[in-house]
N, C-alpha and C positions, 0 to 999 in steps of 0.2 A: 504493500499500500504506500510506503514511503517512496519507493522507486517510482510508482505511478505518479505521485504528487510532484516529484522532482521533474519527471518528463513533461508533465503538464505545465509546470512553471517555466521550464526551458522553452517550450513551444510558445507560451505566452510572451516571453522576453523576445523571442524571434519575431513574432507578429508586431510587437511594440516597436522594435527597431525598424522594421519595414514601414510601419505607419509613420514614424518620425521622418524617415527619408522621403517618403512620398509627399508628406505635408510640406517639407522644406522645398522640394522641387516644384510642387504645383500648389499654389496658394489660392487659386481662383474660385474653387467650388466648395462652399460650405456643406453641400449635400454629400460630396465625396468624403469629407472629413467626418461627417456623422456616420456614414455607412461603415467606414473603417473602425471607428470608435465602437460601434455596436458589435461588429465582428469580434473585436478584442474582448469586449465584455462577455459575449457568449462563451468564448473559450475559457475565460477565467471562472465563470459561473459553473461550467461543466467539469470543473476539477473533480477527480474521483474521491478526494478526501472527504467530500460532503455526502457521499452516497452510502447509505446503510448497506451492509453486507447481506441482509436478509431479503432485500428487494428482488423481485422476479425479473428475469431476463426477458427482453422484448419478444423473442420468437419461441419461447418455451411454451409448451402446452399448458393450459389452465389447470389448476388443481381440482376445481369443481366447476359445475355449469349452472350455478344459481344465478338469478337475475341480477343481483347486485354485482357479482364478479364480472358478468358479461358486459354490463354497461360501463363499469369502471375500466375494464380493459379496452373497450372500444373507444372511450373518451381519451385514454392514454395514447392509443394508436393514432387518433386524430391529432393530438398534440405533438406526437412524434413526427407525423407527416407535415404539420405546419412549420415546425422547427426546421425540418430538413428542407422544406420549400424555401425558407428564408436563407439558410446557409447556402443552398445550391444556387440561388439567384445571385448572391454575392460573388461566389466563386466563378460562376459562369460569366458574370459581368466583367470580372477582372481577367478572364482568359480568352473570351471569344471576340470582342469587338475588333481589335487590331493587334498588331505585333506588340510584344511586351515592352520593347524599348520605345514605343510610341504611345503608350497608354496615357490618356488624359483622364483625370478624375471626373470631369464632366461627362465624358463618354461612358465611364463606368456607371455613374449614377443614372444616366439615360437608359442604358441597357438593362440595369437592375429593375427599373420601373416598368419595362416591357416584359421582362422575364418572370418577375415575382408573381403577378396575378395568374399567369398560366400555371406556374408551379403550385400555387395555392389551390387550384382546381384539381390537379392531378395527384400530388403526393398524399394528401390526407385521405382521398377517396380510396386509393389502392391500399393504404395501411389499414383502414377501417375494414375493407372487404377481406384482406388477408387475415386480420385478427379475428374477425367473425368466423372465418372458415376453420379456425383452430378449435371451435367449439363443436365441430362435427366429428364423426367417426372416420372421416376419409384419411388416407395415408398422406404424408407430407407432399409427395409428388403429385397425387391426384388433387389435393387441396390447392396446390399452386397452379395447376392446370385450370381448375375452375375459377380461381381468383383472376388469372389473366384474361380468361374469356369474359367474365362479368365486367371487369374493369374496361376492357376495350369496347364492349357492346354499349356500356353506359356512357363512356366519356368520349368516344370517337366523334359524335356529332359536335360536341363542344370544341374539341381540338381542331377539327376541320373548319369549323366556323371562324375561330380565331385566326387560323392559318390563312384562310382565303381572304379574310378582312385585312390582315396585315400586309398581304401581297397586292391588295387592290383588285382582286379577282371577283367576278360575280358570285353571289351566294344563292344557290338554289337548293330546295329541299332534297332533291334526288342526289345532290353531291355531298350531303352531310355524312354519308357512309362511304365516301370515296376512299379507295385503297384499304378497304376493310380486311381483305384476305392477308396482305403482308403485315398489317398492323396487329390483327388478332393472333397471327402466328408468332410475331415478335413478343407480345405480351404473354402469350401462353408459355413460350419458351422461357421467358424471364421468370414467371411465377413457378413453373416446374423446376427450373434450375435452382431457384431460391429455396424451394421446399426440400430438395435433395441435398444441396450443398451445405445448407446450415447445419444439420445434424452431423454430416461428415466432417466438416471443419471443426466443430465443437469437440468431436471425438479425437481428431488429429492433434489439435493444439491443447486440449484439456485446460481451458482458462480457469483460473482460480479466483479472480476478482471481477467485480462488475465492469470495471473499466476494460479489462482484458476481453471480457465477453462482448462488450460493445465493439471493440476492435475487430474481433472475429466476425461479428455481424456485418461490419463495414466491408470486410474482405469477401464475405458471402455475396453482398450486393455487387461488389466490383466484378467478381467472377460471373455472376448471373447476367450482368450487362454485357460482358465480353461475349458470352455464349449466344445471346440473342441479337448482337449487333449487326450481323449480316442482313437481318430483316429491315434495318433502318435504310440501308442502301436500296433494298427492294422497294420499300415504301416511297423513298425519294424519287426513284426511277418511275414509279407508277404515277406520281403526282405531277410529272412534267406537263406543261401545256402542250396540247397536240401540235400546234404550229411551230413549237421550238423543241420538240422531243428529239433527243439524241439516241443513237444506238447504245446498247448497254456497254459495249467495249469502249465507247467514247465517254459515256457518262461516268463510269466507275474509274476512280483514281485511287490506286492502292495507298499512296502517301497520304492523301486527304482522309481516306477511310481509317488508316492507322492513327492519325493524329486526332480526329474527332472522336473515335472510339476510346482511345486512351484517356483523353481529357474528360470526356463525358462519363465514363465508367468510374474514374477517380473521384470526380465531383459527386456522383451519386453515392459512392461508398462513404466518403467523408461526411456528407450531409446527413445520411441516415444513421451513421454512427453517432454523430452529435445528437440527432433526434432521439436515439435510444437512450442516451444519457439523461434526457429530459423526462422520460416516461415515469420514473418514480415520483418526481415532483408533481406531475400531472395527475397521477393516481391519488396522491395525498390531497391535492387541490379538489379533486372530484369528491372525495370523501368529506372534505370540509363543507363543500357547497351543498351536499345532500343534507347535512345537519343544520345548515344555516340558509334557509330558503330565501330569506329577505336579501341576503348578500348575493345569492345566485340570481335572483330576479334583477337586482341592480346591475350585475355584470351583463346580463342579457340585454337590458335596456341601453346600456352604454355601447355595446357592440352594434345594436340596431341604429343608434344615433350616429355612430361613426360611419356606418355603412351608407347612410343617407348623404 
């Protein structure tokens, strides 16, 4: 546990040093300053020294299936997904817009604001579906298969709507399920690989602390994204406009595929690892809100007000 805390402190110092250098080099954007500060705070708050040893791991099967446990776990999964969405948006914004030596904080902030809403739609939904499937008697592989299918079938219209809107393309009802086959195959492969790789890696590394288990969970996500990544190329090829469609051997660029897959898989792994570290606090918060209904209603009212 001391070694984990030291590693976390070292990582926080590294982030702080990067934060200072970026701030000295680029002083024009207060939004970028705020984003980096929040990222640093998230890292410090997720230090393993504050996590009780008795807390349950994110992808372990529930001990019982009563209603209270189900809703607590689902709430925690949603919090895990929301946290991961926030972290992934920051990391994507810092790695995707331009080459690293040309990064401007204003560009990072702009890209974050376009990425974060989409992530907030996708990450929590999959985590909630995946957690709910753990309360069934299905095997991990079959459970992941069903989770991937459900997620794609529910979320693809939203994803395609946002994608076509961002590209300035016409939005038609018959196109909301465009590229369904490559997308559902990708999500099924991801869910299936996640269901099988998780227990395998836990047995392989035998983590003894909650922080170590979160790291193995992040590695599980990384491996699952790698396995399902060819379907991203298939999906992108399918979504080409007919008038500009390239043959597959011209569309597919191995270097671009390796770069996007490596960066995207790493971002997913880190984001969901940090999201898992938040789940114990989410479960505690849910238990508190169940006992204090007035506070829960105030929180809901605040969220509704902010959403407007």
